[in-house]
N, C-alpha and C positions, 0 to 999 in steps of 0.2 A: 230522259236524262239530257239529251241534246236537242236543240231546236232544229227545225227542218232546214233553215237557211243560215242565218247568222245570229250570234248573240254576243254581248259584251261581257267579258269576265272582269268583274269589278273587285275592289277590295285590296287585299294584300299584294296581289300581283302588280298592281300599278306602281308600287314602290320598289319593285325589284329592278336590278340592273338588267340591261338587255342580254338575254341568253346568247351564248356564242355557239351553241351546238346542241347535240342530242341530249346530253346529260341535263343541261339546264332546262330544256323544254320538258323533259320527263319529270323533273322536280316540280316545275310550275304546274303541270297538269295533275301531279299527285296531290298537291295542296288543294286544288279545287275539286278533284274527283278521286277521292281516296279509295273508292270501291271499284274503280275501273283499272284493268290490267293493260298497260301499254306494252305491246310486243316489239315495237320498233318505230324509229323516227328517221326520216331522210328528206332531202330536198324534194319538193314536188316539181312536176313538169312546168309549173308557172313560177317565174322568178319572184322571190320574196315569200313564197309559201313553203311550208313543210308538210310532208305526208306523215300522218300519225296512224299507226296500225294498232287497233284495239282488239281485245278478245272479249266478246260478250257472250251471254248465254245462248244467243242465236248464231254464234260463230264469229269469224273475223269481220271487222268493220274498218273502213277508212274514213278519217276526217282530215281536215287541213287546218293549220294554224299559222299565225305570223311568227316572227322570230322571238317575240316576247310572250307568246301564248296569251295575248290579250284578246284575241278574236278567234272564234272557232267557226269553221265552215263545214257544214254537213250537207254534202251534195256531190255532183259529178263535175269533173273537168272535161270539157269536150273541145277537141281541136276544130276550130271553126272552119279551117280550110279543107280538111279531109273528112270532117264529120265523125271522126273516131272518138268514142267515149273512152278516154284514157283511164278513168277511174274503174270502169267496168273491166277493161283489159287487165289492170292490176289485180282486181278481185279474182279474175279467172285464174291467175297464176297463184295467188295466195290460197285459194281453195282447191287447188289441184289435188288429185289422188293418184295413188299407184294403180293404174288400170290393171296391171298384171296380178294385183292382189285381190281384185274383186272376185267374189265367189260366183262365177258365171254359171255353176251348176244349179244355182237357185233361180236362174232366169229362164224365161221362155225364149228360145232361139228362133228368130224369124229370119230366114235367108232367101235371097233372090239372086239368081245368076251365080257367079263365082264367089260372091260374098266378100270381095277384097276390101270394100269400104266397111268400116266397123264402127259401131257406136253402142253404148249401153244407155239405158233409159229407165228412170223411175217414173211410172205412169199409173194413173188411176183411170179405169175405163169410163168413169162418170165425170171426168174433168173435161169441159168443153175445149180447152186449149190443147189437152192431150189428144183428143179426137181430131182436131185440126192438124196437129203435128203428124199423127198417124197417116192421115190422108196425104200429107206432103211427102212422107217417107215412101209411100206407095209409088210415087212418081220417080223414084231413084232406083236404078238397076244396080246389079252386082253389089248388093248391100247385105250385111249381117247386123241385125238389131238384137241385142240382148235385153229383153224386157224384164225388169224387176217390177212385178205387180205390187203396187203400193196403194192400197185402198184407204186413203185418208179423207177423200172428199165425201164419200158416202160409205162410212165404215159399216153401216147396217147392211150393205150389199157386198161385204167382203167374201161371202160364200160364192159369189159369181166368179171372182178371181180364183178361188179354190177349185171351182168346177172346171175352169180352163185347164188347170194343172192335171185334173183327173181325166180330161178328154183324150181320146186316142190320138188326135192330131192337135197338139197344143198351139202351134203357130196358127193354124186355121181357126181354131176356137177363139184365140185371142183377137185376131183381126175381125172376126164376125161380131165380137163383143165390143171392141174398142175403136174400130175404124169405120164401121157401117154407120150411116146416118141414123138407122134404127137398130139399136143394140140387140143382138141375138144371144141370149143366155144359154150356155151349154146345158143339155138335158140329162147328162149322165150322172149327176150327183156331185157332191163336194166333200165326201168323207174319206177319200184316199189320203195317204200321207202326202202332205204338201208343204211348201216352204214359205207360205204367206206370212206367218208370224215371224219367222226368221228375217224375212225381207223388211218387215216393219222395224225390227230391231236394227238391222243394217242401215236403213235409211236414217234413223235417229242418230246412229253413231257417226254417220257421214254428214250430219246436219242438213239433210234434204228437207227443206222447210216448205217446199211447194212442188207442184207437178205441172207440166213435165220438167224433169231435170235430166239433162244429158251429160254423159261423161265420154269424152273422146279418148282415143288411144294414147295421146300425149299427156293424159291426166287432167286436162282442163275440163271444167264444168260450164254449163250454160243453161239458161232457162228462158231466154228471150224468144220472141217469135222469129221464125226463119222463113224466107222464101225458098223455093226449090233451088234456085241458083246459088243462094248464099250457103245453104246446107250442103249442096253437092261440092261446092268449092272447099268448104271446111273439111268435109269427109275426105276429099282428095288430098288435101294438105296434110292430113294426119294418117293417111293410109300407109305411109312408109314405116310407121311404128309397128314393130312386130308384136302381135297379140297371140297369146297361147289360147287356142280355142278348144 
C-alpha cells in the first residue's frame, strides 16, 4: 500500500488548495486511499509534517505527510541529538493495553526475590530472540515475569509449551525449555488442561505479531532488543504501577 520511504501522490490532489488542518488532510488521504481508516491527524515532532495514525489489519500504523498530503513518509523520526526514536515512542503509547485486564492466570509466573519489578511477556520457546531475552531477564533480581506461552514460531512444538503447564514446577520447566542454550522438554506429558489455545487467541486479539512481545505495568508494549541496563531501568520506572497479582 505504502512505499518504504517516500512516494509522490499525483493526480487530483495536486489541484486541491493547501489543507489547513486535520479535516482537509483526512479528505485528501481518503481520495487516494479509500480503503484505509485514518484514526487521527496531528502535527508531527518535525516542523511542516503531520502525523497520520492509520488502522490496518496488523494494528495501528504511523505515517507522515506534508500539509497538502502530496507526499507520504513511511518510516521513523529519530531525534539526532538524543538518539530517541520518536515514532517508536508514539507507537508504544498507541498500542498500550490495560495491564490490569490481562488474564494473568493464563500465564506461567516466574518470580525471583521480592518480585517488585513486573513484566508480562508473550514468548515462543523456539524463538532465538526470546531465548536471548530470557537469559537477559535471568540477570535481573526482584522480578516477576508473567509468561504467556505463545508457540507461533514452531507451532508443531506447541505440545512442549503445554507440557510446561502440566509440569509440577511450571516456572522451572519453562526456564529449562526457553532459557537454556539446549532446550529441555518436560517429560510429564502435555494432556492436562492448559491455556495454550486461549493464549493464542489472546495474542491475536492484542495484535501480538511477533515474539518476544513485552507488556509493562503502565500498559506499554515493546519488542526491541534490550540490554540488562535498559531493561532494568524500564522495569524500575514502571514498578510504581500497582499490579494485581
